[in-house]
VMD Tcl script that builds the backbone (N, CA, C; Angstrom):
set m [mol new atoms 177]
animate dup $m
set s [atomselect $m all]
$s set {name element resname resid chain x y z} {
  {N N MET 1 A 88.948 44.237 -86.605}
  {CA C MET 1 A 89.022 45.629 -86.197}
  {C C MET 1 A 87.625 46.245 -86.302}
  {N N PRO 2 A 87.149 46.948 -85.251}
  {CA C PRO 2 A 85.821 47.574 -85.294}
  {C C PRO 2 A 85.764 48.676 -86.343}
  {N N ASN 3 A 84.587 48.910 -86.846}
  {CA C ASN 3 A 84.364 49.967 -87.829}
  {C C ASN 3 A 84.519 51.316 -87.144}
  {N N SER 4 A 85.500 52.105 -87.558}
  {CA C SER 4 A 85.755 53.398 -86.929}
  {C C SER 4 A 84.698 54.430 -87.288}
  {N N ASN 5 A 83.859 54.146 -88.271}
  {CA C ASN 5 A 82.802 55.075 -88.668}
  {C C ASN 5 A 81.514 54.846 -87.895}
  {N N ALA 6 A 81.463 53.842 -87.046}
  {CA C ALA 6 A 80.244 53.545 -86.296}
  {C C ALA 6 A 79.949 54.691 -85.337}
  {N N SER 7 A 78.697 55.027 -85.213}
  {CA C SER 7 A 78.279 56.117 -84.341}
  {C C SER 7 A 78.287 55.668 -82.888}
  {N N ALA 8 A 78.887 56.470 -82.021}
  {CA C ALA 8 A 78.907 56.155 -80.597}
  {C C ALA 8 A 77.509 56.233 -80.008}
  {N N ALA 9 A 76.638 57.047 -80.588}
  {CA C ALA 9 A 75.278 57.197 -80.074}
  {C C ALA 9 A 74.494 55.895 -80.185}
  {N N GLN 10 A 74.817 55.070 -81.163}
  {CA C GLN 10 A 74.103 53.812 -81.321}
  {C C GLN 10 A 74.381 52.876 -80.158}
  {N N ASP 11 A 75.545 52.999 -79.536}
  {CA C ASP 11 A 75.935 52.135 -78.440}
  {C C ASP 11 A 75.587 52.719 -77.078}
  {N N SER 12 A 75.064 53.925 -77.040}
  {CA C SER 12 A 74.773 54.599 -75.784}
  {C C SER 12 A 73.570 53.973 -75.090}
  {N N PRO 13 A 73.740 53.535 -73.837}
  {CA C PRO 13 A 72.604 52.956 -73.114}
  {C C PRO 13 A 71.586 54.008 -72.690}
  {N N HIS 14 A 71.949 55.297 -72.776}
  {CA C HIS 14 A 71.056 56.375 -72.350}
  {C C HIS 14 A 70.232 56.948 -73.492}
  {N N GLN 15 A 70.444 56.460 -74.703}
  {CA C GLN 15 A 69.708 56.969 -75.856}
  {C C GLN 15 A 68.266 56.475 -75.788}
  {N N LYS 16 A 67.320 57.397 -75.897}
  {CA C LYS 16 A 65.905 57.038 -75.855}
  {C C LYS 16 A 65.448 56.602 -77.241}
  {N N PRO 17 A 64.594 55.604 -77.316}
  {CA C PRO 17 A 64.080 55.188 -78.624}
  {C C PRO 17 A 63.191 56.273 -79.217}
  {N N GLU 18 A 63.201 56.363 -80.536}
  {CA C GLU 18 A 62.349 57.344 -81.201}
  {C C GLU 18 A 60.925 56.816 -81.284}
  {N N HIS 19 A 59.974 57.729 -81.211}
  {CA C HIS 19 A 58.575 57.378 -81.412}
  {C C HIS 19 A 57.875 58.560 -82.062}
  {N N GLN 20 A 56.688 58.321 -82.517}
  {CA C GLN 20 A 55.922 59.350 -83.215}
  {C C GLN 20 A 54.672 59.667 -82.413}
  {N N ASP 21 A 54.415 60.944 -82.222}
  {CA C ASP 21 A 53.188 61.414 -81.588}
  {C C ASP 21 A 52.415 62.222 -82.614}
  {N N ILE 22 A 51.109 62.101 -82.595}
  {CA C ILE 22 A 50.242 62.897 -83.469}
  {C C ILE 22 A 49.424 63.808 -82.575}
  {N N LEU 23 A 49.496 65.093 -82.836}
  {CA C LEU 23 A 48.794 66.098 -82.049}
  {C C LEU 23 A 47.668 66.696 -82.870}
  {N N MET 24 A 46.493 66.795 -82.291}
  {CA C MET 24 A 45.382 67.480 -82.943}
  {C C MET 24 A 45.521 68.970 -82.615}
  {N N ILE 25 A 45.576 69.790 -83.641}
  {CA C ILE 25 A 45.770 71.229 -83.476}
  {C C ILE 25 A 44.494 71.946 -83.908}
  {N N GLU 26 A 43.935 72.749 -83.006}
  {CA C GLU 26 A 42.738 73.532 -83.341}
  {C C GLU 26 A 43.115 75.004 -83.456}
  {N N GLY 27 A 42.415 75.715 -84.294}
  {CA C GLY 27 A 42.586 77.156 -84.382}
  {C C GLY 27 A 43.524 77.642 -85.470}
  {N N MET 28 A 44.116 76.739 -86.240}
  {CA C MET 28 A 44.959 77.200 -87.348}
  {C C MET 28 A 44.038 77.750 -88.430}
  {N N ARG 29 A 44.302 78.969 -88.855}
  {CA C ARG 29 A 43.432 79.633 -89.827}
  {C C ARG 29 A 44.014 79.669 -91.240}
  {N N CYS 30 A 45.320 79.388 -91.362}
  {CA C CYS 30 A 45.952 79.474 -92.678}
  {C C CYS 30 A 47.246 78.665 -92.688}
  {N N GLY 31 A 47.840 78.571 -93.851}
  {CA C GLY 31 A 49.096 77.851 -93.987}
  {C C GLY 31 A 50.224 78.473 -93.181}
  {N N SER 32 A 50.169 79.784 -92.989}
  {CA C SER 32 A 51.198 80.452 -92.188}
  {C C SER 32 A 51.153 79.996 -90.735}
  {N N CYS 33 A 49.956 79.724 -90.234}
  {CA C CYS 33 A 49.820 79.183 -88.870}
  {C C CYS 33 A 50.523 77.834 -88.779}
  {N N ALA 34 A 50.310 76.988 -89.769}
  {CA C ALA 34 A 50.928 75.662 -89.781}
  {C C ALA 34 A 52.448 75.778 -89.826}
  {N N ILE 35 A 52.954 76.705 -90.613}
  {CA C ILE 35 A 54.403 76.913 -90.705}
  {C C ILE 35 A 54.956 77.369 -89.354}
  {N N ALA 36 A 54.247 78.268 -88.685}
  {CA C ALA 36 A 54.693 78.767 -87.383}
  {C C ALA 36 A 54.684 77.658 -86.330}
  {N N VAL 37 A 53.625 76.850 -86.305}
  {CA C VAL 37 A 53.536 75.743 -85.347}
  {C C VAL 37 A 54.665 74.745 -85.603}
  {N N GLU 38 A 54.892 74.414 -86.855}
  {CA C GLU 38 A 55.952 73.462 -87.210}
  {C C GLU 38 A 57.324 73.983 -86.773}
  {N N ALA 39 A 57.591 75.257 -87.016}
  {CA C ALA 39 A 58.878 75.846 -86.634}
  {C C ALA 39 A 59.069 75.802 -85.119}
  {N N LEU 40 A 58.019 76.100 -84.368}
  {CA C LEU 40 A 58.117 76.062 -82.908}
  {C C LEU 40 A 58.319 74.643 -82.395}
  {N N LEU 41 A 57.631 73.687 -82.985}
  {CA C LEU 41 A 57.801 72.293 -82.568}
  {C C LEU 41 A 59.230 71.823 -82.799}
  {N N LYS 42 A 59.800 72.180 -83.934}
  {CA C LYS 42 A 61.164 71.748 -84.269}
  {C C LYS 42 A 62.212 72.322 -83.319}
  {N N LYS 43 A 61.896 73.435 -82.649}
  {CA C LYS 43 A 62.839 74.062 -81.719}
  {C C LYS 43 A 62.789 73.445 -80.322}
  {N N GLN 44 A 61.817 72.583 -80.056}
  {CA C GLN 44 A 61.662 72.012 -78.724}
  {C C GLN 44 A 62.713 70.942 -78.447}
  {N N PRO 45 A 63.216 70.884 -77.213}
  {CA C PRO 45 A 64.196 69.853 -76.860}
  {C C PRO 45 A 63.609 68.455 -77.053}
  {N N GLY 46 A 64.387 67.572 -77.612}
  {CA C GLY 46 A 63.957 66.194 -77.802}
  {C C GLY 46 A 63.176 65.945 -79.077}
  {N N ILE 47 A 62.865 66.999 -79.834}
  {CA C ILE 47 A 62.132 66.850 -81.090}
  {C C ILE 47 A 63.148 66.781 -82.227}
  {N N SER 48 A 63.160 65.664 -82.956}
  {CA C SER 48 A 64.105 65.525 -84.064}
  {C C SER 48 A 63.508 66.005 -85.383}
  {N N ASP 49 A 62.176 65.975 -85.509}
  {CA C ASP 49 A 61.517 66.439 -86.724}
  {C C ASP 49 A 60.056 66.704 -86.406}
  {N N ALA 50 A 59.427 67.552 -87.189}
  {CA C ALA 50 A 58.013 67.864 -87.013}
  {C C ALA 50 A 57.407 68.173 -88.372}
  {N N ALA 51 A 56.152 67.815 -88.533}
  {CA C ALA 51 A 55.411 68.122 -89.753}
  {C C ALA 51 A 53.992 68.500 -89.355}
  {N N VAL 52 A 53.499 69.580 -89.918}
  {CA C VAL 52 A 52.152 70.057 -89.613}
  {C C VAL 52 A 51.332 70.032 -90.888}
  {N N ASN 53 A 50.115 69.493 -90.795}
  {CA C ASN 53 A 49.199 69.434 -91.926}
  {C C ASN 53 A 48.047 70.382 -91.624}
  {N N PHE 54 A 48.041 71.532 -92.282}
  {CA C PHE 54 A 47.007 72.544 -92.044}
  {C C PHE 54 A 45.614 72.012 -92.359}
  {N N ALA 55 A 45.456 71.331 -93.470}
  {CA C ALA 55 A 44.139 70.846 -93.895}
  {C C ALA 55 A 43.554 69.821 -92.927}
  {N N ALA 56 A 44.400 69.007 -92.315}
  {CA C ALA 56 A 43.923 67.956 -91.415}
  {C C ALA 56 A 43.971 68.377 -89.945}
  {N N ASP 57 A 44.478 69.579 -89.659}
  {CA C ASP 57 A 44.613 70.071 -88.284}
  {C C ASP 57 A 45.426 69.132 -87.400}
  {N N VAL 58 A 46.508 68.594 -87.931}
  {CA C VAL 58 A 47.356 67.707 -87.132}
  {C C VAL 58 A 48.822 68.114 -87.250}
  {N N ALA 59 A 49.566 67.728 -86.228}
  {CA C ALA 59 A 51.019 67.930 -86.221}
  {C C ALA 59 A 51.654 66.654 -85.723}
}
mol reanalyze $m
mol bondsrecalc $m
mol representation Tube
mol addrep $m
C-alpha cells in the first residue's frame, strides 16, 4: 500500500527544481534597508525563501 502521507508535489512533472541565486545589492545604507529588501524578495512569485546580508551587500 502506498504511503498516504507522501506529498503529491513530489510526483508532479511540472514542479521546477529549486536553485539558489546570489544578487549583489548596492545602495543599502542600514539594516532596515536589508530587512525591506528581504521582505520584498519573499513576496515575489516563485521565491520560497530569501536572506539579505547588509554587511556583504548580497541577497
